[in-house]
C-alpha angles and dihedrals in degrees: 000000000000118000112208115246127205090220091065093073091049092052091051091056088063099046095103095046121094096229120110114250114221118191113198132176146117121312114273095019092118105264095138092045092050093047091050090049091056091040094055090054094057129083121231092011131148129205122200135164130214087219082082101086094204092057092042092051091052091051093046099042108029116018093179090055088048092051092048094050105031109022113033115090096024127106092198129032122189117194117190124198091018092166088077091072126099115229085358097163095051093051093043088055088054091053092044093051097042105036135059096227134119108235129209123182134178131200137179097240141017089230094061095045094045091055096045103033122013099068089061097040106053107149092010103076143058112205112206124184122220114199131187109281118300116227089254091057090043094051093046089053094045099042118359092185093058089046091052092050090056094044091051088053092227116163106274117225122222089255092055092047090051091050092050092045091056089058091042090057090050088052091051091053102042104019130210110296103135096230090052093048091050094046114110105223144022096259093049091050092051092047092052091049090050090053092048090051095047093045090050094052097041099041114018100040096037091052094050101037097031091217135134101204095111093154094052092046091049089053090053094050091048093048090052090049092052093050097040109151093018126103111271116252105204094185090056092046091049092051092048097048102028088231116140117236093261094052091041094056091043093052092047088051089055091049087056096045092049092055099251104106134032126209125217115195126202114268115225145159097174111049093191094062105036134060113248106173112071121068126198122230129214134174123250091219123037093205090057090050091050094051089051089053093037089227120133099157118139111270095246090059096050131098090213095055092123091050090051091056093044091049089051092056092047091049096048092047091051094047088057093050100257120140119236126236137152134199124235130157130203087252089062101255110146139181117192098227137005114200118201108202128168093330093317126116111213124186117212126195124189119209133170108222128009131171099168133028106281124181122193117224090243091054090052091048090052092051090049095049103040100025097212120187092237146005137194134221114191125197136151101280115347121126118187140136114214142166126223125178088349092304129115116247117189120202110200140161109269093235087070093067097099092045093049092047090050088055090044089249134280122102 
C-alpha cells in the first residue's frame, strides 16, 4: 500500500525542468516507493537500480555503452541506489549535458551523494530529502477525516483530540518508517525496527566510517537515545564508548548526516550571558530511538514521557526544514526551542499535561528579554489563547506542531 508523501507534490513541480532531481534520506524511509510512484505516472520512462550489478558495471566501466542501452530513447530515467556508483557525479554530468532526458536519482544519505555528485552538478541538480513519515502524513494515512478536521482548522472537540492523541501515542512508540506504519501488529513493528537498526549499523555506518567497532558505536547511539533532549556531556560519552573527542564528534556528525540524530544548538545574541558550547541531540524517528533503548512501553507509563514529546517537536521541525536551537543562560533559565522565522524569534515550550495556563519562569524571562510577538506552549490536549507582557501566548496540543508550522504558526 502506498502512503501519500508531501514531497511527491514538490517533485511534480519540477518535472518539466531540466535539473536532475536527487532524493536522499535514511534507508527504509520510502525513497524507492516514491520514485516508482512518480515513474509509473510518466510516459516513456525507464526505472533502473544500481543494485543490479550488470547495470552498475556498465555505468562504472563504459558510460557510452550505458547511455546507448539504458538512456537513449527515454524521456525520463530513474536511477535507484545511485550511491553505489563510482565517480557517479562526473558521469551523471556527462549524461545531463549530452542527452535530452530528465534524470531522477536516489541515495541512502546526503553525505554519500554530496561526496560523489554535487561537486560536479552545481546548477544542475535539486536535492530533496525524504524523511520517515511526518505526523501529518501518518495521521492522513491512519484517519483522513481527522486529518481533514485539523487542516480545516475547525474547533476540535474533546472527543476528536482524544482520538488524535491515541494515534499520536502510537506514533511516539513506533515512529514513522513506512514499513513499520503498515505492519499489522506490535511484534511485527518491533521486528522491522530491529532490522532497520541492524542494517543501519552494519551497512550504512561501516561503509561511511570504515570501522568495525560495532559495540562501541552501539553504546554511543544508546547513550544519545537515553539523554535525548538533554545537553550533551562529551566527557561522559567518551568514557562510556572509549572514543576520543575527535572520533566522538566525527561519529556523531555521521549520525546526523545519515538521518539518525538531530542537533539543537544554543540560541544566543549575547555571548557573555548565555552558554554556547553544549548542543542537545534528538532522534529523527522515535521508533528508531525506542529500538535503540529497547523500550516500547506506552508513553503514559514511561519515565521519559517528557523527552518523547520534546523529541517529537524536534523531529517535526526538522522534517519541515527548520533549524533547531534552544535557549539556556548561565543562571539556568532554559526554553526548549527557539524558532527563527521570517525575522521573528518565537519561544516554544513543551509540557506533558496542562489544565490551566502555566508559564515557566524561564519562558517569562525570555519574553522579557527578547520581546517576541508570540510564543507557544505545547502539551497533550490544552487549547488556550493568552496574553503575557503584551505578547500572545498560544497553548495548543502538541500533535498540532506540523500543521501550525505548515501554516507558519499562529491560530
